[in-house]
N, C-alpha and C positions, 0 to 999 in steps of 0.2 A: 225698654230701658236703653239709653244711649251708651254704646261702648266708648269708654274713655281711658286715657292714661294720665298720670300726673306728670308734671314737668321733671320730677326726680326720675321717674321711669324713662322719660325721653332722654334725659342726660345720660343715663346708663346705657341706653340703646345706642346713642351717638358715640359712646366710647367703644362700642363693640364693632366687630367686622360683619355683623348681620346685614343682610340685604333687605331694604325696605325703602319706602318713599316717604319723605317728609314734605307734604304738600302745603305750601303757604298760600292761603287764599286772600291775603290782603291786597290792596290796590298797589300798583307800582310805586306811587309817590310815598307810600308808607315805608318802603324798604330802606330808604335813605336814613330813617330814624332808628331803626332796629332790625337786625338781621342775624340769623344763625348762619355761620359759614360751615357747610358740610357738602360733600359731593353727592349726598342723597337728597339734598334740597331741590325741590322743583317749585316754581312759582307760577300759579295760574289764578289770577284774580277772580273772586266770586262773580263780579260783573261779567267777566268773559264766560264763565260757566253758565250763567243765566242766559246769555245770548246764544251760545254755541252748544250747550249740553255736553255730553261726554266726549264729543269731538275735540273740546278744548283741553282735555286732559293730556298731560305729557305721556309719551309712549310707555314709560316705565310704570305708570299708574293705570294703564288701560286694561291689563288682564283683571278680570273680576275677582280673582283670588290673590291679587297683589296685596302685600302688607303695606297699608297706607295710614299714616298719621297726619291728621289735618290740623293745621294751626292758623290762627289769625291773631288779632291784637289782644283780645280778652277771652276768647273762646266761644263767643256767640255765633259769629258767622261760620266758624269752623264746625260748630255743632249742627247748624243747618245743613252744611255741605255733607257732613258725615251721615246725617239722616237721609239726605237725598241720594247719596251714593249707595247706601244700604237698600233703599227702595228701588234703585236701578239694578240691584243684583250683586253689588260688591259684598263679599263675605268676610273680609279681613280688614275693615276700616275702623279707625278709632279717632275720636276727638282728643286734642291735647287740652286738658282742662286748664283754664286760666290764660292760655295763649302765650305769646311772646312776652307779654308784660309780667306774667308770673314767672316765666323762665328767667327774665332779667333780674327780678327781685329775689328769687329763691336760689338760682343756680349760677348765673354769670352776668353781672351788671355790665360787662364790656359789650354785650350785644346791643345795648342802648335802650333808652326809654322815650316815650312820647305820650 
């Protein structure tokens, strides 16, 4: 079973002082359409992960016990990355169900739509 959180759960985490990584795996051109602004946000496109493997991950997401929430547009690519990271040994990684589109529709439309 894929470990997931809802966009409501993510919104609550973003309001907290907790340390975690929000890993956005969308392509760079997608960020101009919709983006969450938070200091815990790291962007590593899925295409880069496919080419470079775990070496493409930001330092903050490299410890295999790092708390990582993976997000994309609708939650499909992030689900694949979440599964892949778990298979690589990450123990605290979660897909953000519905992606930034669900976040914009359900939580904060100012992040943008596309």
